[in-house]
N, C-alpha and C positions, 0 to 999 in steps of 0.2 A: 591290240592285244596280240601276244605271240600265238603261233600255231603249234599244234602238237605233231611232231614228226616221228613216224614209226617205220622201221625197216624189218624185213623177215629175220627171225631170230633162230639160233641154235636151240638146243634143249634148255628148258627152263628148269632150274633146280634150286632147292632151298627150303627153309622153314621160316615162316613169317607169322606175324600177328596183324590182322587188319584192324581198322579203327573200331571204336565202340559203336554199339547198335544205336542207330539214329532214332528209331521209334521209342526205344527205352530211355534214351537221353532226354527227349522232349518230356516224357511223362515223369521221370525222376525230378526234374526241375519244377514242373507244374505242381506235383503232389507235395514235394518238399516245401514249396511256398505256402501251401494250404495247411501244412502240418504245424503242430505246436512244438517249438523247439528247433534244434539244429539238425540238418540232414547233410551228411558227407556223401558226395556222389563221386565214386572213383571210376575212372575209365570213360568219363564223359566225353562225347564226340564234340570237338571244337570246330565243326564245319559250319558253313554259312547258314544253313537251315537252323541248326540248333542255337547258333548265336542270335538268330532272330527271336527265338523263345526267350533267351536270356535278357535281351533288350526289353522285350514286352513285360517280363516279370519285374525287372528293375523299375520300368515305367509305372507299375502298379504299387510301388512303394516297398518292394521286397529287397532286402540287402543280400547280395550274393558275393562271396569272396572267391577269388581264383587262388587256390592254395598253392598249386605249382605254377610255373610260368609258361605253360604251353601256349596260352594266347598271346604272350608278350614276347615270344622269341622273334628276333629280327627277321622281317620278311614273311612272317607266318601267313598272313592274309593279304599282304600288300600286292603280291604278284603270283600268279599261278606258277607252280613248279619250284617255288623257293622254300615251301614248307618242308622241314626235315622229317625223317622217319621217326625221330623221337617226339615230334609234335603231333602224333596221332591221337593223343587223349589228353585229358586235363582232369584235375581233381577240383571239385567245387564244394564250398561250404554254404549251404542254403539256410539262412536265418528265417525259419518259417514264422508267419504272422498269424496262423490260426484261420479258421473258417470265416471269421468276421473282420479280419485285419487288412484286407486289400484296400487301397486308396484309389479315389478317382484319378485317372491319369491327367496330367497337365497338358498332354499333347496327344496327337494321333499315334496309335500303336502300330508300328511298321513291322509286318510279318515277312518282309523280303519276298522270297520265292517259295515260302514254306506253307503248304496247304495243311500240314499237320498242326503247325502253330495256330493258324487261323481258326481251323475247325475245332480243335480241342479247347482253345482259349475262349471261343464263343460259348461253349458250354458253361465255363466258369463264370464269364461275364454276365451270362443270363441270370445268374443267381445274385448278382451285386446290386445294391441299392443306389446305383449311380449310372451315368451315361458314359459309354466308351465308343470310340470310333477306331476300327481296324482297316488298314489298307496293306497293299503289297505291291510288288513290281508288276510290270505289264502282263507277264504270264500268269501270275496269280490272280490278277483282276479279270482274267478270262475264264477262270476255272469255276465250276458250278458250286454255289453256296445254298441253293434252295433245299438241298438234301438235309442240311442242318437247320436252316431257318424255319422250315415248316414244323418239325417236332418241337423246337424250342418255343415257337409262338404258341403252340398248343398247350405248353406248360405255363404260359403266362408272360413270357418275355415279348418286348417290342423290338423288332428287327427290321431296320430299313436298309435299302441298298439299291444299287442300280438295277434296272430291268425288273422292277417289282420285288426287290430284295433277293434276286437270283445271283447277283454279281457284286463283288467288293468294289469300293469300300463299303463296309458294313457299319451302321450305327446301332448300338445295342442299349436299350434301356431295360435294366434287369430288375429283379427282386419279386417277391410275392408269387413264387412258383408253386405249382401243384404237380404232384407225380402223375405220370401217364402210363398207359399200356400201349406200347408202340411196336408194330411190326415193320422191320426194315424191308423196303422193296427189294434191295439187293444186299448181299453181305458186305459190310463196310466197317472196318475197325474204327475209322475216324468218325463216322456218324454215330455208331454205338457208343464211343468214348464221350462224344459231345453230350449225348443224352444222359449217360451215367454221371458225368461230372456235374451237370445241371441237377440231377437227381439228388446229389449230396445236399443241395440248398433247398430242395422242394419239400413241401408238406406231404406226408404220406409215402406210399410205395411207388417207385418207378420200375417199370417192367419193359425190357427190351427182348423182342423175339427176333432171332436172326435166322434167315432161310438156309444159310450154309456156313462153313467154318471161316471165321475171320480172326486175325490175330488177336490174342487175348491178354496182351501186355497190361492193359489198364485193369482188368479184373485181378490179375496176379499182384500188381503193385498196390491196388487198393487194400487187398488182404495184408500185404506186408506192412501197410500203415494202420492196420487194426480195424479196417472197415468190415463189417459183416455183410457179405455179398453172396448170394445164392446162385449157382449156375447149374441148371439141369440140362444135360445133353441127351438128346434122343438116342435110342439104340440104332446102330448103323445096320443097314441103311434106313434113314427115316422116310417111310413111304408117304406119310401124312403129317401135317403140322410142321412147326419150326424145328430146325436143326438143334437150336439151343435156346433156352429161355433164361434170362439174367434178371435177378431182382435185388434191389437194395432200398433201404428206408432212409429218407432224408434226416438231417439233423445230427448225423454222427460226426464225431471229431476224428482227426487224423493224428495218430501218434504211434510211430513205430517202436519196436523193441530197441532199446538203447544199448550202445557199447559201454566200455568202462569209462570213457570220457564223456558219457551222457549224450551221445549223439546217435541218431539213426544213421545206418550205413547202407548204401546201395552200391553194389558192384555191377557195372554195366559189362555184359559179355561182348565179344567181337561180333560185328554186324554180318549176318549171313548174306544179306543183300550186297555188301561190299566184297565178301568172300567169293561171291559168284564169279567175279572177273578173273582172278587167278585160278579158280577151280576150272573154268571152262578153258582158259589158256593152257593149263596143264593137260587137259584132256585132248586138245586139238594140235598142240605143237609137238612134232615128232620127238620122241626120246625124253619127254619131260617127266619130272617126278617132283611133286610139291607137297609140303605139309603146312597146314594152317592150324594155328594153336587157338584154343579157347573160344571157338565159334558157338554163338547161340543157336541151339537146335530146338527151339520151341516148335512143337509139331504143327502149329498153325502157320509156320514160315518155311517148312522144309520141302515145299512142292518141287523146287528145282532139283534137290537131291533125289527125289523119287523119280523125276523125269530123266535125269542123267543115268540113274541105275537102269531104268527100262531101256535106255538107248544103248546099254552095254559098257557104260563107263566104269573103269576100275576105281571104285571109291572105297575107302575104309575109314569109318568113324569109330573112335575108340576113346577110352577113358572119360566117359560121361560123368558129370558131377551132379550130385543131388542138391539142387538149389531151387529157389523160386523160379528161376529161369534156367532150364537145362543147358549145358554146354558140352562140347566134345572137341577133340582134335581130329581133323579130317585130313586124310592123305588122298591124293589123285595121281594117277598115271596116264600117260598118253594111251588112248584106246581107239579101237575101231568102232565107230558109232553107227547105229542104225536109226532110221526115221521112226517116229512115234506119233500118236495122235494125243493131243492135249486138249482137254475140255472138262466142263463140270466143275467139281469142287476143287480140283488141283489148280484151277486158274486163280482163284483168290489167294491161295496158299503160295503162289509164285508170281503174283501180279507185277512186282517190281523187277523181276529177273527175266522178263520175256525179251527185251532187247539182246541180252547176252545169250539167252537160250536160242534165239534166232540165228546167232552167229554159229553156235554149235551145230544147229541143223544144217547149215550150208556145207558142213564137212561130214555129215551122216549119209549113209547109203540109204537110198529110197526117199520117200516123201514124208515130210513132217507136216502135220496139220495143227494149227492153233485156232480154236474156236471158243465161243462164249466169252470173249475177252474185249468186248466193246468198251469197257472201262479204260482201257489203254488209250482211247482217243481223247481223254480229258485229264491227262497227266500234264507234266511239265511241257510236253509237246504232244501232238497227235502221234503216239508212238507206233501205231499201226502203219500210218502213211509215211512217217519219217524213216522207220526201219526199212520198209519196202524200198523207198526211193534211194537211200544211201547205200544199202547193200546191193541194189541193182547196179549202182555206179561201179561197184567193185566186181561185177560179173556174176552175182548170185542169181539163181533162177527162183524168183520169189513172186508170188501173186498176192495182191492185197484183196481182202474180203471185208465185208462190213463189220464183222466181229472177230477178225483174226487174219491169219496168213496161211499160205500154202507154200512150203519151201521144198525144192527138189535138190537132192545132192547125191554124191559129193560133187562139189563144184570147185575147180581151182579159181581162187580169187586173184584179182589184179589190182595193184595199187591205184589209188585215185585220190583227187581232192574231194573230200567229203565235209558235210556240215553237221554239227551236233545239234542244231536248232536250239542251242543254249539249254540243252537237256543233259544233265550230268551223267545219267545212266546210258544214254545213247552215245555220249562222247567216249566213255570207257569201253562200251561194246565195240565201237568202231576202232578203237585203238587195239583191242585184242584181235579183231579181224585183220588189222594190218600186220600182225605177227605172222600170219600164214599166207599173205598176199605177196605176189611177185612185184618187186619194185618198192619205192618209197611212198607211203601213205601220208597224207596230210589231213589232219582233223582241224577244221576251223571252229571258232567259238567254243573251244574245249575248256576255257577257264571255268565253265560251269561245274567242272569235276570237283571243285572245292565246296560245292554245296553238300556233298556227302562224304567225299573220300580225299581229304587233304593228305598229300604224300603218296597218292597213287602212282605217279610217274617214278618217284624214287624207289618205291617198293617193287614195282615191276622191273625196274633197272637192276635192283639188287638180286632178282631172280634170273637175270641174264637177258632180259628183253632190251632190244635196241630202240629206245624211246626217249625223246628229249623235247624240250621247248625250243623254239627258234623264232626270233623276231622277224 
């Protein structure tokens, strides 16, 4: 596979739209499949992870049409770096089969590298009166699945897997579920969503109590599909008891408000996790000024914006839209940053952004501390160890801790040959680091970028970055 080559750039300038939100794209496809009638999903992210969900939904007997040709453009997913800027989103027409319409799959459901696909789909499959098997790539087969298996078993599903059901492949024999009252050990949107989706098929009430803020896209979208769901958030700060309690009653049908053509319509906003990379690049490359259009600013996802503002970054979010998922246009300018301490509830609100946040911290004055972030060790890579190792190769002064990192700055970075560990977010973070490093940076195994941000290289190039693929 080709390597990603980055050279230090002059100022980055321009206005761009990053791809659709990955988390919302997964959920739109899954809930659209369970709904009665057609759902039009605009701005759907045609990245590798979301394509895994598309394969699995089709494997369960759901017909999905690609209305535009984003997935069919020459070279779209054949080779990294060939996806064009216009291929950043697709429009899908999902022909929903209703709550009882899924079919037993004829083959193993391949989730690729997508933990979201496997965990959310497990909740749906737990409610089905048939047997399913889910697997994924090597990295996904290492990721912990006991966190979903345990509550789903309590609801009545049979879940088998390696290491006592802790690791994929997973075999799920579903049906006959009963609602439970479950307290999450840690705030996790994927675990919460798996339980709530299973709760749609369960007898009685399902209650999920979360200890801190986790992204709430599932709750918002369930409401959009007409599901009655109750969310009680404790007054801040919550000194005792759960941060939030979510309740839903099983047996409800999914049917969204229809447009003039008789279809439910979901518009997917731009992904704030993808926006994080040009945002940080704009903040650390001297003279830069970048605008990002239509970014999803769900408050459960804006931890990075809060941290950058605390660091002194010149950010301006404006023109918010009143939708189920709030959006805004965000402008960023090169700024003199200062070190901060990140821990507690902000961690889960920025969990996917910490690789690029660490890059920002290398250019900030003083020490930045990341704590309470042990979850980073069980992502696509051990992101704590991998970020520390690869940024150290570039000259960063960074210390690995059991639950986070300590980063001293500002540090002039030096180009190096670094490895993405086949982690899409680490690959893009290292590419942004290369923009402020002396010399030519080489990121190996960077093809994983297409897991979440097809067109990343082209978009950064359009802003003025010197970045390209090389055989």
